[in-house]
C-alpha positions in Angstrom: 65.7 69.3 -30.5 66.2 72.0 -33.2 67.5 69.3 -35.6 64.3 67.3 -35.1 62.2 70.4 -35.8 64.1 71.1 -38.9 63.8 67.5 -40.1 60.0 67.5 -39.4 59.6 70.8 -41.3 61.7 69.7 -44.2 59.6 66.5 -44.4 56.4 68.6 -44.4 57.7 70.8 -47.1 58.7 67.8 -49.3 55.2 66.3 -48.7 53.6 69.5 -49.7 55.7 70.1 -52.8 56.2 66.5 -53.9 52.8 65.9 -55.7 53.0 69.2 -57.6 56.5 68.3 -59.0 54.8 65.5 -61.0 52.2 67.8 -62.4 49.2 65.9 -61.0 48.5 67.6 -57.7 44.9 67.0 -56.6 44.6 70.4 -55.2 46.6 73.6 -54.6 48.1 74.1 -51.2 48.2 77.6 -49.9 51.0 78.4 -47.5 51.8 81.4 -45.3 54.9 82.5 -43.5 55.4 84.5 -40.3 58.2 85.9 -38.3 57.3 84.9 -34.7 59.9 87.2 -33.2 58.3 90.2 -35.0 54.9 89.1 -33.7 56.3 89.2 -30.2 58.0 92.5 -30.7 55.2 94.3 -32.5 52.1 93.0 -30.7 50.8 95.0 -27.7 50.9 92.0 -25.3 54.3 90.9 -26.6 55.7 94.4 -26.1 54.4 94.4 -22.5 56.0 91.0 -21.8 59.3 92.0 -23.3 59.2 95.3 -21.3 58.6 93.3 -18.1 61.5 91.0 -18.9 63.7 94.1 -19.6 62.7 95.6 -16.2 63.5 92.4 -14.5 66.9 92.2 -16.1 67.6 95.9 -15.4 66.7 95.5 -11.7 69.1 92.5 -11.4 71.8 94.5 -13.3 71.5 97.4 -10.7 72.1 94.9 -7.9 75.1 93.4 -9.6 76.5 96.9 -10.4 76.2 97.9 -6.7 78.0 94.7 -5.7 80.6 95.4 -8.3 81.2 98.9 -7.0 81.5 97.6 -3.4 84.1 95.0 -4.6 86.1 97.8 -6.4 86.1 99.9 -3.2 87.4 97.0 -1.1 90.0 96.1 -3.7 91.3 99.7 -3.8 91.5 99.8 0.0 93.5 96.5 -0.1 95.9 98.0 -2.7 96.7 101.0 -0.5 100.0 100.6 1.3 99.0 102.2 4.6 101.7 101.7 7.3 99.1 102.2 10.0 97.2 99.1 9.1 98.4 95.9 10.8 98.7 92.5 9.1 95.6 91.1 11.0 93.4 93.9 9.7 94.8 93.4 6.1 94.0 89.7 6.3 90.5 90.5 7.6 90.0 92.9 4.6 91.3 90.2 2.2 88.9 87.6 3.7 86.1 90.1 3.5 86.9 90.7 -0.2 87.1 87.0 -0.9 83.7 86.3 0.7 82.1 89.2 -1.1 83.6 88.2 -4.4 82.3 84.6 -4.0 78.9 85.9 -3.1 79.0 88.3 -6.1 79.9 85.4 -8.5 77.1 83.2 -7.0 74.6 86.0 -7.3 75.6 86.8 -10.9 75.1 83.1 -11.8 71.7 83.0 -10.0 70.6 86.1 -11.7 71.6 84.8 -15.1 69.7 81.6 -14.4 66.7 83.6 -13.3 66.7 85.7 -16.5 67.2 82.7 -18.7 64.3 80.9 -17.0 62.1 84.0 -17.4 63.0 84.2 -21.1 62.2 80.5 -21.6 58.9 80.9 -19.8 58.0 83.9 -21.9 58.9 82.1 -25.1 56.9 79.0 -24.2 53.9 81.0 -23.1 53.8 83.3 -26.1 54.7 80.5 -28.6 51.3 78.9 -27.7 49.5 82.2 -28.1 51.2 83.0 -31.4 50.4 79.4 -32.7 46.7 80.1 -31.9 46.7 83.5 -33.6 48.5 82.0 -36.7 46.0 79.1 -36.8 43.1 81.5 -36.7 44.6 83.6 -39.6 45.4 80.4 -41.5 41.8 79.1 -41.2 40.4 82.5 -42.2 42.6 82.6 -45.3 42.3 78.9 -46.2 46.0 78.2 -45.7 47.2 74.6 -45.5 50.4 75.5 -43.6 52.1 78.4 -41.8 55.9 78.3 -41.6 58.1 80.4 -39.4 60.5 82.3 -41.7 62.7 83.3 -38.7 65.3 86.0 -38.8 69.0 86.5 -38.2 68.6 86.0 -34.5 66.5 82.8 -34.6 66.3 79.5 -36.4 65.6 80.2 -40.1 63.4 77.5 -41.6 62.2 79.3 -44.7 65.0 80.5 -47.0 62.8 82.3 -49.4 59.2 83.3 -49.6 57.4 85.8 -51.7 56.2 88.8 -49.8 52.6 88.0 -50.6 52.9 84.9 -48.5 53.9 86.8 -45.3 51.0 86.9 -42.9 52.9 88.4 -40.0 50.9 91.6 -39.9 47.6 89.7 -39.9 48.9 87.5 -37.1 50.0 90.5 -35.0 46.4 91.9 -35.3 44.8 88.6 -34.5 47.3 88.1 -31.6 46.4 91.5 -30.2 42.7 90.7 -30.6 43.0 87.4 -28.7 45.3 88.8 -26.0 43.8 92.1 -24.9 
């Protein structure tokens, strides 16, 4: 999927730049760049959404930590060499540990899937909103295209752009206006 997006964007860039390379471009194309991650992190609605995701993750982490402590407690009891504990009780404790450990692993996997699903949902929801805000800014400024410049943590499409082309701050303001 990302490879297709890169190919489409590269083709768009070639189409935009191609006529001007021959010196006979019919008109000038104005282009802007944005950092979508920065829009999400700096906008009021984006901050709220990221805080909600963080709270969700933290709540899940507390549950996992409590389970982890319980497993450690049972494991330390199993390691004690108490002569008063018979073999049947030891086997029962070992079985209890095994079941709790399996449940712990399952819960951990479930929580990771839940968090990933929430992240995906957030990205998809806010991608549409960011696109709308960027479109509004582009229309207001007469831009033919807006490209995502990305950052170290995301897919970088734009390798270099002059600072004057960056409309991220304008899009953050428009995003906040549209998503009060």
